[in-house]
N, C-alpha and C positions, 0 to 999 in steps of 0.2 A: 444305383438308386432303385427303390422299390415302388411298386404301385401302391397307392394309398387312397383312402376314402375321405373326402373332404369333410363330411360330418364327424367322422372319428377325429380328425385333426382339430376342427373347431371346438369340439367338446373336451378335448384332452390336451390341448396345447400347454396349459399351465403345468399340468402333471408331467408332461414330457420335458419341459424346460427345467423343472425342479430336479430331474434325475441327475443332473450334473453337480448338484449340491448335496442331495440326499438320494442316492440311487434307488433306495427301497420305497420311497414315497409313491411312485407310480404303481408299484406292486400292491400297495394298500388301497389306493383310491381309484385306480383305473386298470385293474387287472384284465378286463375284457377288451381293452384297446390295443390293437396291433401297433398303432403309432406310439403310444406311451410305453409299451413293452420294448419296442425297438430302442427307444431312448433310455429306458432303464438298463438295457444291456450295454449300451454305449457308456452310460454313467458308471456301471460296475467295472467295465474294462478300464476306464480312466482311474477309478479308485485303486484297482489292483496294480496298474502301472505305477501310480504314485507311491503306494506302499512298498512294492518290491524294489523299485528304483531307489527309494530312500534307504531301505534296509541294506541294499547292496553298497550304497555309498558309505553307510556307517561301518561296514565291514572293511572298507578300504581307507584306512587312516592316511592322512596326507593329501589325498585328492578330494576328500569330503568337502572342505571349505571352498575349494576351487569349483567343484561341479554342482554343489547344492543350488546356488542361485540360478544357473541355466535350467536345471531340472525343475525348480519351482516355477520358473517362467514358462516352461513347456507345458506343465500341468495347467497353469492358468490359461494359456493360449488354447489348449485343447478344450477346456471347459467352455471358454468363450465361443469357440467354433461350434461345439455341440449345442449350446443354448441358442445360438443364432440359427442353426439348422432347424431346431425344434420350433423356434419362433416363426421361421419362414415356411413351416410345414413340410420340410424336407426330411426324408429318411436316407441320409447320406452318411457313410461311415467316417469316423474320425480318422485323420491321417495316421499312418503307421500302425495303430492298434485296433482300429475299428472293424476289421474283417472277421474277428472271432465272434461266436455266438455262445453265450453262457445262459442268457435268459430268453425264454420264448413267450 
């Protein structure tokens, strides 16, 4: 968990929460916010995970129909965790994928 500024969180909580639906939104409306940028990074990681995992499954015929539902559930669950973390003012990495930094 990271140190964070309560006024930054209060001012940018909505932008941070939106990062899990549209990761680039905080980049446009709250670029100055460490809190929003943290969640923009987490949202981007989630998007990349979803896209690459879906592409991988498409390349593996036969298991695609079996593994797609759990993959989609995992993406939904990670988005929920991220939105909840942003709502609660936490800068906590998503499980499994959240340790990478692509957006500062």
